[in-house]
C-alpha positions in Angstrom: -41.5 -46.0 -18.7 -39.1 -45.5 -21.1 -35.8 -43.9 -20.7 -34.2 -41.6 -23.7 -30.9 -42.1 -25.0 -29.1 -39.8 -23.0 -31.0 -41.0 -19.7 -30.1 -44.5 -21.1 -26.7 -43.4 -21.3 -26.2 -42.0 -18.0 -27.8 -45.2 -16.5 -25.3 -47.2 -18.3 -22.3 -45.1 -16.6 -23.6 -45.3 -13.4 -24.2 -49.4 -13.6 -20.3 -49.3 -14.7 -19.7 -47.2 -11.7 -21.7 -50.0 -9.6 -19.7 -52.8 -11.4 -16.6 -51.4 -10.2 -17.2 -51.0 -6.7 -18.9 -54.3 -6.2 -16.0 -55.8 -8.2 -13.7 -54.3 -5.7 -16.1 -55.1 -2.5 -16.5 -58.8 -3.6 -13.0 -60.3 -4.2 -13.8 -63.1 -6.2 -15.4 -61.0 -8.6 -11.9 -59.5 -9.5 -10.0 -62.9 -8.6 -11.4 -64.1 -11.5 -11.6 -61.3 -13.6 -15.4 -60.6 -14.1 -15.8 -57.6 -16.5 -17.2 -54.5 -14.6 -20.2 -54.0 -17.3 -20.9 -57.6 -16.6 -21.3 -57.3 -13.1 -22.7 -53.8 -13.4 -25.8 -54.6 -15.8 -26.9 -58.1 -14.3 -26.9 -56.2 -11.0 -29.3 -53.3 -13.0 -31.3 -55.8 -14.4 -31.7 -58.0 -11.3 -32.9 -55.0 -9.5 -35.6 -54.2 -12.7 -36.8 -58.0 -12.5 -37.8 -57.5 -8.8 -39.4 -54.5 -8.9 -41.4 -55.3 -11.8 -42.0 -58.7 -9.9 -42.9 -56.5 -6.3 -44.5 -53.2 -7.7 -45.5 -54.4 -11.7 -42.5 -51.8 -12.5 -41.3 -51.8 -15.9 -38.3 -49.7 -17.3 -37.3 -50.0 -21.1 -34.4 -48.2 -22.7 -33.8 -46.6 -25.9 -30.7 -48.7 -26.9 -30.0 -46.7 -30.3 -26.9 -46.1 -29.0 -25.8 -49.2 -29.0 -24.9 -49.8 -32.7 -22.7 -46.6 -33.1 -21.0 -47.6 -29.8 -20.0 -51.1 -31.1 -18.5 -50.0 -34.3 -16.7 -47.4 -32.5 -15.0 -50.0 -30.7 -14.0 -52.0 -33.2 -13.3 -49.3 -35.2 -11.0 -48.6 -32.4 -9.6 -52.6 -32.5 -8.9 -51.8 -36.1 -6.6 -48.8 -35.3 -4.6 -50.5 -32.5 -3.6 -53.5 -35.1 -0.3 -52.9 -36.1 0.7 -55.3 -38.8 3.8 -55.2 -38.0 3.1 -57.4 -35.2 1.7 -59.9 -37.3 5.1 -61.1 -38.4 5.3 -62.4 -34.7 1.6 -63.6 -34.1 1.1 -65.4 -37.9 1.8 -68.8 -36.9 -0.1 -68.4 -33.8 -3.4 -67.2 -35.7 -3.1 -69.9 -37.6 -3.2 -72.4 -34.7 -6.4 -70.6 -33.4 -8.1 -71.2 -36.5 -7.1 -74.9 -36.3 -8.1 -75.3 -33.1 -11.4 -73.6 -33.4 -12.6 -76.1 -36.3 -13.0 -78.8 -34.2 -14.6 -77.2 -31.8 -17.3 -75.6 -33.9 -18.6 -79.2 -35.0 -18.1 -80.2 -31.2 -20.1 -77.2 -29.9 -23.2 -78.0 -32.6 -22.7 -81.8 -32.0 -23.6 -81.4 -28.3 -26.4 -78.6 -28.9 -28.1 -81.2 -31.5 -28.0 -84.1 -29.4 -29.0 -82.4 -26.0 -32.3 -81.1 -28.3 -32.8 -84.5 -29.1 -32.9 -85.2 -25.1 -34.9 -82.6 -24.2 -37.3 -83.7 -27.4 -37.0 -80.5 -29.1 -36.4 -80.1 -32.9 -32.6 -80.6 -33.9 -32.5 -77.3 -35.8 -32.9 -75.8 -31.9 -29.7 -78.1 -31.1 -28.1 -75.2 -33.7 -29.8 -72.1 -32.1 -27.9 -73.5 -28.5 -25.2 -74.2 -30.7 -23.4 -72.0 -33.3 -25.9 -70.4 -34.5 -25.8 -67.6 -31.5 -23.3 -68.6 -29.5 -20.5 -67.8 -32.2 -22.7 -66.2 -34.6 -24.3 -63.7 -32.0 -27.7 -61.8 -32.5 -27.0 -60.9 -36.1 -26.8 -64.7 -37.5 -29.2 -65.7 -35.2 -32.0 -63.3 -36.2 -31.1 -64.3 -39.5 -30.9 -68.1 -39.2 -34.2 -67.9 -37.2 -36.5 -66.0 -39.9 -34.9 -68.9 -42.0 -36.6 -71.7 -39.5 -39.9 -70.1 -38.9 -40.5 -69.8 -42.8 -39.5 -73.2 -43.5 -40.0 -75.3 -40.6 -42.6 -73.2 -38.9 -41.0 -73.1 -35.6 -42.5 -71.0 -33.0 -40.7 -68.6 -30.9 -37.6 -68.8 -32.3 -36.9 -65.3 -32.9 -36.9 -65.1 -29.2 -35.7 -68.0 -28.6 -32.5 -66.9 -30.6 -32.1 -63.4 -29.4 -32.7 -64.9 -25.3 -29.5 -67.6 -26.5 -27.3 -64.8 -27.8 -28.2 -62.4 -24.9 -27.5 -65.1 -22.4 -24.2 -66.1 -24.3 -22.9 -62.5 -23.8 -23.6 -63.3 -19.9 -21.9 -66.4 -19.4 -18.9 -65.9 -22.1 -17.9 -62.8 -19.7 -18.3 -65.1 -16.8 -16.0 -68.0 -17.7 -13.1 -66.3 -19.6 -11.6 -65.3 -16.0 -11.8 -67.8 -14.2 -10.2 -70.1 -16.8 -7.4 -67.7 -17.6 -6.7 -67.7 -13.4 -6.8 -71.2 -13.6 -4.6 -71.6 -16.4 -1.8 -69.6 -14.9 -2.1 -71.3 -11.5 -2.5 -74.9 -13.2 0.8 -74.3 -15.7 2.7 -71.8 -13.9 2.4 -69.3 -16.6 4.2 -66.2 -16.2 2.8 -63.1 -16.4 3.9 -60.9 -18.6 4.9 -57.8 -16.3 4.9 -60.4 -13.4 3.0 -61.8 -10.8 0.4 -59.7 -9.2 1.6 -56.6 -11.7 -0.8 -54.5 -12.1 -0.1 -52.9 -15.6 -1.5 -49.5 -16.9 -2.0 -49.6 -20.6 -2.5 -46.0 -20.4 0.5 -43.2 -19.3 2.8 -45.5 -18.3 6.7 -45.3 -19.2 6.2 -47.5 -22.4 3.5 -45.3 -24.2 3.4 -41.4 -24.2 0.5 -39.5 -21.9 -3.1 -39.0 -23.4 -3.8 -35.7 -24.0 -6.7 -33.5 -25.2 -4.7 -33.8 -28.8 -3.8 -37.3 -29.1 -7.4 -38.2 -28.0 -8.9 -36.0 -30.6 -6.9 -37.6 -33.5 -7.8 -41.0 -32.1 -11.5 -39.9 -32.0 -11.4 -38.3 -35.7 -9.7 -41.9 -37.0 -12.2 -43.6 -35.3 -15.5 -41.8 -36.7 -13.5 -41.9 -39.9 -13.8 -45.7 -39.9 -17.2 -45.6 -38.5 -18.8 -43.7 -40.8 -16.9 -45.2 -43.8 -17.6 -48.6 -42.4 -21.2 -48.0 -42.7 -21.3 -46.7 -46.1 -19.2 -49.4 -47.5 -21.1 -52.0 -45.8 -24.4 -50.6 -47.1 -22.6 -50.0 -50.7 -21.9 -53.9 -50.8 -24.8 -55.1 -49.0 -25.9 -57.2 -52.3 -22.6 -58.9 -53.0 -22.0 -62.5 -53.3 -20.8 -62.3 -49.9 -21.3 -59.8 -47.5 -19.6 -58.5 -44.4 -21.1 -56.6 -41.5 -20.5 -53.3 -40.6 -18.5 -53.9 -37.9 -16.0 -55.9 -40.1 -15.7 -53.1 -42.6 -15.4 -50.7 -39.4 -12.6 -52.5 -38.2 -10.9 -53.0 -41.8 -11.1 -49.6 -42.2 -9.3 -48.9 -39.0 -6.6 -51.6 -39.6 -5.7 -49.7 -42.7 -5.7 -46.1 -41.2 -3.6 -47.2 -38.6 -0.8 -48.2 -40.7 -1.1 -45.5 -43.3 -1.0 -42.6 -41.4 2.9 -43.6 -40.1 3.5 -43.0 -44.1 3.0 -39.2 -43.8 3.8 -38.7 -40.2 1.2 -39.3 -38.4 1.1 -42.0 -35.4 -1.7 -42.3 -33.0 -1.1 -42.7 -29.4 -2.0 -46.0 -28.0 -2.9 -45.3 -24.9 -6.1 -43.1 -26.4 -7.0 -45.9 -28.8 -7.2 -48.1 -25.8 -9.0 -45.8 -23.9 -11.3 -45.2 -26.4 -12.1 -48.8 -27.2 -12.3 -49.4 -23.5 -14.8 -46.9 -22.9 -16.8 -47.7 -25.9 -17.0 -51.4 -25.5 -17.9 -50.8 -21.6 -21.1 -48.8 -22.5 -22.3 -51.6 -25.5 -21.8 -54.5 -22.9 -23.4 -52.5 -19.7 -26.4 -51.2 -22.1 -27.3 -55.0 -23.1 -27.1 -56.5 -19.7 -29.0 -53.5 -18.5 -32.1 -54.5 -21.0 -32.1 -58.1 -20.5 -35.5 -58.9 -19.6 -35.0 -61.9 -17.0 -39.0 -62.9 -16.7 -38.9 -63.1 -20.4 -35.8 -65.4 -20.5 -37.5 -67.6 -17.3 -40.4 -68.2 -19.4 -39.0 -68.8 -22.5 -35.7 -70.0 -22.2 -35.8 -72.8 -20.0 -34.3 -75.9 -22.4 -32.1 -73.3 -23.8 -30.3 -72.7 -20.7 -29.8 -76.3 -20.0 -28.2 -76.1 -23.3 -26.1 -73.3 -22.3 -24.6 -75.0 -19.2 -23.9 -77.5 -21.4 -22.2 -75.4 -23.8 -20.2 -73.7 -21.2 -19.1 -76.9 -19.8 -17.9 -77.6 -23.0 -15.8 -74.1 -24.0 -14.2 -74.7 -20.5 -13.2 -78.0 -20.8 -12.0 -77.0 -24.5 -10.0 -74.0 -23.9 -7.9 -75.8 -20.7 -7.3 -79.0 -22.5 -7.1 -78.0 -25.7 -7.2 -74.4 -26.9 -4.7 -73.5 -24.5 -2.1 -76.2 -25.5 -2.5 -75.7 -29.7 -1.8 -72.3 -29.3 1.4 -72.2 -27.5 0.8 -72.7 -23.8 2.4 -69.5 -22.6 0.8 -65.9 -21.0 -0.2 -65.2 -24.8 -2.4 -68.1 -25.0 -3.5 -67.9 -21.6 -5.4 -64.5 -23.0 -6.5 -66.0 -26.2 -8.2 -68.7 -23.8 -10.0 -65.9 -21.9 -11.1 -64.8 -25.4 -12.1 -68.2 -26.6 -14.4 -68.1 -24.1 -15.7 -65.2 -24.6 -16.4 -65.6 -28.7 -17.4 -69.6 -28.3 -20.0 -68.4 -26.1 -20.8 -64.7 -26.3 -19.2 -62.3 -28.7 -16.0 -60.6 -29.9 -16.8 -57.7 -27.7 -17.0 -60.1 -24.7 -13.9 -61.8 -26.0 -12.3 -58.3 -25.6 -13.7 -57.5 -22.5 -12.3 -60.9 -21.2 -8.5 -59.8 -22.2 -9.0 -56.6 -21.0 -9.5 -57.9 -17.6 -6.6 -60.2 -17.5 -4.4 -57.7 -19.4 -5.0 -54.9 -17.1 -4.1 -57.1 -14.1 -1.6 -59.4 -15.7 0.3 -57.5 -17.8 -0.2 -57.0 -22.1 -0.3 -59.8 -24.4 0.0 -57.9 -27.8 -0.4 -60.3 -30.4 -3.8 -61.7 -28.3 -4.9 -58.4 -29.0 -4.6 -58.3 -33.0 -5.1 -61.8 -33.3 -8.4 -62.3 -30.8 -10.1 -59.1 -33.3 -9.5 -60.3 -36.6 -10.5 -64.1 -35.8 -13.8 -63.5 -33.3 -14.8 -60.7 -36.1 -14.1 -62.2 -39.6 -12.8 -65.8 -39.7 -14.7 -67.5 -37.2 -17.7 -66.2 -39.1 -16.6 -67.8 -42.4 -15.7 -71.1 -40.6 -19.3 -71.0 -38.8 -20.8 -70.8 -42.3 -19.2 -73.8 -43.5 -20.2 -75.8 -40.5 -23.6 -74.7 -40.2 -24.1 -75.6 -43.9 -22.3 -79.1 -43.7 -24.7 -79.4 -40.7 -28.0 -78.2 -42.2 -27.5 -80.6 -45.2 -27.7 -83.8 -42.5 -30.8 -85.4 -43.1 -32.9 -85.5 -39.8 -31.1 -81.9 -39.0 -32.1 -79.6 -41.5 -31.6 -81.9 -44.9 
């Protein structure tokens, strides 16, 4: 049985409601800021896996809406980027980049060592490293196709997609607990005081969301989305190819910072609302479509690698990344984001940050730095690191 796009969307919204209810009913989930889309989507995928085992029931989803939802989210991220904040966050962005470079090297080193220990081709270590965990599905698919053709690695595409998908799950799970530990261990004062719940929409610091200002934000988002796709297609054959979501993000930044010149100001609450909805729907659709039976059958060694990589990300985030990026509340939120895009994706990183910010208060620098680093700079760094590893004899050379 296959659900059509609108039916898939309906189930996704119900899964989001389920995730919110479960997070409220199980305090440990909300205490450690596990994103609601991760909770709801995983529960749906677990239920479907059990139904398949018990009654041979199979349910497929038409997830064609995932791509535009993700592009709309990144467009909204760009619309939220007030470049005036970079004069406050520029130094921290440099520190974030400097902290990421050693981690990329360590992540691939751990992957290669574990691959050798599991008697796998060392390239599988890179697949279980930055190729899929930092690069995500797109990078994983690109390298998997190359490895299958050049090295004749069997089932490499399936393993790459499984690793990238599981990374989304793990990245969404470990970010909240890491941030909670850092707040407690280093006695970091949240932005609005301990236990304060900051509502990003409709508080005293931003005008309330209305149909008018939401429509303006929606229009700007669609402009960035449509134009971003056109530009991505136009420049796809160039020496340096930027993915569609980067074009959408950059256009969002340009729109946000040029509209005030003509007297138009976008409502931050409306941007946050739109971005939160599109991100949540994208993540919950991804989690719902996770085939747990397939994961269990093909990804045993990758599960061990992912466990090792999750431990590495937690240790590096707590002992290195947090300290390098400032040891304050912004650094805590950035560390939650680091867990997201180090193991999952930029969307997971922002979901982690949103969970922390809604609970403890805003982190404006983090919400500018993490999407820009996660959506663009980290991919460039990753490409350089992977090029170096593939040139090493015995791995790819």
